[in-house]
C-alpha positions, 0 to 999 in steps of 0.5 A: 804515951811517950814523954815530950822531948826535953827542953833546951834548958834541960839539955844545957843543965845536963851538958854543964854537969858533964862538962865539969868532969871533962869531955862527955863519953857520948859514944858510951851513952845509949839512952832511950829516944825522946823525940825530935827537938826543933834545933838545927845546925846550919851549913855555916855552923850557926845553931838555931833553936825554934828557928832563932839563932842561939846567941850564947856561944857557951851554950852552943859549946855545951850542946856541941859537946853532947852531939852524937851521930848515928848513921846519917842522923844527929842527936843530943844525948845525955846518960838518960835521954836522946833527942834528934836535931837537924844538921844541914851539912856538917855539925862543925865548921873549921874556921882556922888552922895552924901548921907545925913541922915540915915534910913528914913531920907536918901537922895541920891542926884545925879549930872549929867555930865551937873551939874544938881542935883536931889534927889531920892525920890517920884518925882525923882525915881530910876529905874533899867532896863536890858541893851538890848545889855549886859543883865546887870542892867542899872540904871536910876534916874529921873532928871526933866520933864520926863528926866532921867540920866543913873547912871554911873557904878562907882556910881551904884557900890557905890549904891550897897554898901549902898543897903539893902534887904527889902520886896517889893510887898510881896517878898525880894528885894535888893535896896536903900532907899532915900527920904522915898522911897525904890527903888528895884534893883533886887529880893534878891534871885538873889544875893544868 
């Protein structure tokens, strides 16, 4: 008979120990699957446990540090256990960004709702998909190891303000550049 899924407190204790030693190397951990935990990350970045929002931000940060993606599934992992959780869209939300430099030296650094920072570039691309429900652009930035952040609306509007038109794949596109890479948002003729 399989052991029951660990409690959120057990995972928090393990995450706290791991955080003291720096960012956990979750990509190296492949513990046995212990079942699903009734934990969900909503599209707006709110974490829920047993249907109730987790109000303690330090606890959410700890859980986010042991988050791992395998295919389309998300897990909280420690060196000895792995539990499944649900993610409605992306596990993070980029709530702000800063811009440093100009031209080819421009770097756009995003901050997520849990305090992670990621600079858009070759290893952390920005992509824009269409929201299946609204048909509106849904922008994302890679944060770490296959985990993305949905760029919130106000930040996306700010990105559009610093956007530019460039040739991409032989056609004019509108997008932004960061880390020496141009990230196309949509064909330029759609803006006209």
